[in-house]
PyMOL commands that place a pseudoatom at each C-alpha (Angstrom):
pseudoatom trace, name=CA, resn=MET, resi=1, chain=A, elem=C, hetatm=0, pos=[-7.747, -6.849, 8.324]
pseudoatom trace, name=CA, resn=LYS, resi=2, chain=A, elem=C, hetatm=0, pos=[-9.369, -3.520, 7.451]
pseudoatom trace, name=CA, resn=ILE, resi=3, chain=A, elem=C, hetatm=0, pos=[-6.882, -1.545, 5.397]
pseudoatom trace, name=CA, resn=GLU, resi=4, chain=A, elem=C, hetatm=0, pos=[-7.054, 2.218, 5.900]
pseudoatom trace, name=CA, resn=LYS, resi=5, chain=A, elem=C, hetatm=0, pos=[-5.143, 5.306, 4.731]
pseudoatom trace, name=CA, resn=THR, resi=6, chain=A, elem=C, hetatm=0, pos=[-3.068, 5.158, 7.917]
pseudoatom trace, name=CA, resn=THR, resi=7, chain=A, elem=C, hetatm=0, pos=[-2.086, 1.491, 7.517]
pseudoatom trace, name=CA, resn=LYS, resi=8, chain=A, elem=C, hetatm=0, pos=[1.683, 1.195, 7.156]
pseudoatom trace, name=CA, resn=ILE, resi=9, chain=A, elem=C, hetatm=0, pos=[3.009, -0.626, 4.086]
pseudoatom trace, name=CA, resn=ARG, resi=10, chain=A, elem=C, hetatm=0, pos=[5.099, -2.849, 6.381]
pseudoatom trace, name=CA, resn=GLU, resi=11, chain=A, elem=C, hetatm=0, pos=[2.059, -3.816, 8.471]
pseudoatom trace, name=CA, resn=LEU, resi=12, chain=A, elem=C, hetatm=0, pos=[0.010, -4.622, 5.380]
pseudoatom trace, name=CA, resn=LEU, resi=13, chain=A, elem=C, hetatm=0, pos=[2.718, -6.800, 3.855]
pseudoatom trace, name=CA, resn=GLU, resi=14, chain=A, elem=C, hetatm=0, pos=[3.372, -8.625, 7.147]
pseudoatom trace, name=CA, resn=LYS, resi=15, chain=A, elem=C, hetatm=0, pos=[-0.287, -9.471, 7.691]
pseudoatom trace, name=CA, resn=GLU, resi=16, chain=A, elem=C, hetatm=0, pos=[-1.430, -9.921, 4.089]
pseudoatom trace, name=CA, resn=PRO, resi=17, chain=A, elem=C, hetatm=0, pos=[1.595, -10.482, 1.821]
pseudoatom trace, name=CA, resn=GLU, resi=18, chain=A, elem=C, hetatm=0, pos=[-0.661, -11.514, -1.053]
pseudoatom trace, name=CA, resn=LYS, resi=19, chain=A, elem=C, hetatm=0, pos=[-1.741, -7.854, -1.332]
pseudoatom trace, name=CA, resn=ALA, resi=20, chain=A, elem=C, hetatm=0, pos=[1.720, -6.945, -2.666]
pseudoatom trace, name=CA, resn=ASN, resi=21, chain=A, elem=C, hetatm=0, pos=[0.528, -7.762, -6.185]
pseudoatom trace, name=CA, resn=ILE, resi=22, chain=A, elem=C, hetatm=0, pos=[-2.218, -5.131, -5.922]
pseudoatom trace, name=CA, resn=LEU, resi=23, chain=A, elem=C, hetatm=0, pos=[0.331, -2.524, -4.822]
pseudoatom trace, name=CA, resn=LEU, resi=24, chain=A, elem=C, hetatm=0, pos=[2.712, -3.480, -7.625]
pseudoatom trace, name=CA, resn=GLU, resi=25, chain=A, elem=C, hetatm=0, pos=[-0.063, -3.333, -10.234]
pseudoatom trace, name=CA, resn=ALA, resi=26, chain=A, elem=C, hetatm=0, pos=[-1.023, 0.123, -8.953]
pseudoatom trace, name=CA, resn=GLY, resi=27, chain=A, elem=C, hetatm=0, pos=[2.526, 1.359, -9.599]
pseudoatom trace, name=CA, resn=MET, resi=28, chain=A, elem=C, hetatm=0, pos=[4.240, 0.938, -6.228]
pseudoatom trace, name=CA, resn=HIS, resi=29, chain=A, elem=C, hetatm=0, pos=[7.402, -0.789, -7.395]
pseudoatom trace, name=CA, resn=CYS, resi=30, chain=A, elem=C, hetatm=0, pos=[9.510, 0.130, -4.376]
pseudoatom trace, name=CA, resn=LEU, resi=31, chain=A, elem=C, hetatm=0, pos=[7.980, -2.232, -1.808]
pseudoatom trace, name=CA, resn=GLY, resi=32, chain=A, elem=C, hetatm=0, pos=[11.399, -3.543, -0.799]
pseudoatom trace, name=CA, resn=CYS, resi=33, chain=A, elem=C, hetatm=0, pos=[12.785, -0.074, -0.127]
pseudoatom trace, name=CA, resn=PRO, resi=34, chain=A, elem=C, hetatm=0, pos=[13.347, 0.508, 3.611]
pseudoatom trace, name=CA, resn=ALA, resi=35, chain=A, elem=C, hetatm=0, pos=[11.769, 3.974, 3.427]
pseudoatom trace, name=CA, resn=SER, resi=36, chain=A, elem=C, hetatm=0, pos=[8.567, 2.640, 1.885]
pseudoatom trace, name=CA, resn=GLN, resi=37, chain=A, elem=C, hetatm=0, pos=[8.081, 0.192, 4.731]
pseudoatom trace, name=CA, resn=ALA, resi=38, chain=A, elem=C, hetatm=0, pos=[7.459, 3.052, 7.185]
pseudoatom trace, name=CA, resn=GLU, resi=39, chain=A, elem=C, hetatm=0, pos=[5.057, 4.911, 4.869]
pseudoatom trace, name=CA, resn=THR, resi=40, chain=A, elem=C, hetatm=0, pos=[1.300, 4.788, 5.210]
pseudoatom trace, name=CA, resn=ILE, resi=41, chain=A, elem=C, hetatm=0, pos=[-0.865, 3.752, 2.279]
pseudoatom trace, name=CA, resn=GLU, resi=42, chain=A, elem=C, hetatm=0, pos=[-1.885, 7.392, 1.888]
pseudoatom trace, name=CA, resn=GLU, resi=43, chain=A, elem=C, hetatm=0, pos=[1.723, 8.671, 1.863]
pseudoatom trace, name=CA, resn=ALA, resi=44, chain=A, elem=C, hetatm=0, pos=[2.764, 6.059, -0.693]
pseudoatom trace, name=CA, resn=CYS, resi=45, chain=A, elem=C, hetatm=0, pos=[-0.181, 6.986, -2.917]
pseudoatom trace, name=CA, resn=GLN, resi=46, chain=A, elem=C, hetatm=0, pos=[0.783, 10.661, -2.761]
pseudoatom trace, name=CA, resn=VAL, resi=47, chain=A, elem=C, hetatm=0, pos=[4.375, 9.882, -3.765]
pseudoatom trace, name=CA, resn=HIS, resi=48, chain=A, elem=C, hetatm=0, pos=[3.276, 7.700, -6.683]
pseudoatom trace, name=CA, resn=GLY, resi=49, chain=A, elem=C, hetatm=0, pos=[0.291, 9.769, -7.849]
pseudoatom trace, name=CA, resn=ILE, resi=50, chain=A, elem=C, hetatm=0, pos=[-2.205, 7.001, -7.077]
pseudoatom trace, name=CA, resn=ASP, resi=51, chain=A, elem=C, hetatm=0, pos=[-5.853, 7.559, -6.095]
pseudoatom trace, name=CA, resn=VAL, resi=52, chain=A, elem=C, hetatm=0, pos=[-5.860, 6.392, -2.461]
pseudoatom trace, name=CA, resn=GLU, resi=53, chain=A, elem=C, hetatm=0, pos=[-9.615, 5.748, -2.328]
pseudoatom trace, name=CA, resn=LYS, resi=54, chain=A, elem=C, hetatm=0, pos=[-9.521, 3.562, -5.429]
pseudoatom trace, name=CA, resn=LEU, resi=55, chain=A, elem=C, hetatm=0, pos=[-6.547, 1.593, -4.081]
pseudoatom trace, name=CA, resn=LEU, resi=56, chain=A, elem=C, hetatm=0, pos=[-8.177, 1.112, -0.659]
pseudoatom trace, name=CA, resn=LYS, resi=57, chain=A, elem=C, hetatm=0, pos=[-11.294, -0.218, -2.344]
pseudoatom trace, name=CA, resn=GLU, resi=58, chain=A, elem=C, hetatm=0, pos=[-9.203, -2.773, -4.235]
pseudoatom trace, name=CA, resn=LEU, resi=59, chain=A, elem=C, hetatm=0, pos=[-7.152, -3.747, -1.184]
pseudoatom trace, name=CA, resn=ASN, resi=60, chain=A, elem=C, hetatm=0, pos=[-10.241, -4.276, 0.962]
pseudoatom trace, name=CA, resn=LYS, resi=61, chain=A, elem=C, hetatm=0, pos=[-12.102, -6.502, -1.541]
for i in range(1, 61): cmd.bond("trace and resi %d" % i, "trace and resi %d" % (i + 1))
show_as sticks, trace
zoom trace
């Protein structure tokens, strides 16, 4: 799966649940929150002050 800025958190976790650790390590500690499930990777990064390009690089390794 190619993970992009527009990928929804829910979609990512459904298809590649092992990536949750990367999100948690980056500072996204609200993965279980219903609101976060509908957010895109880019939106979640904006909320948490995370560099989206750096996170995408890590997620797509």
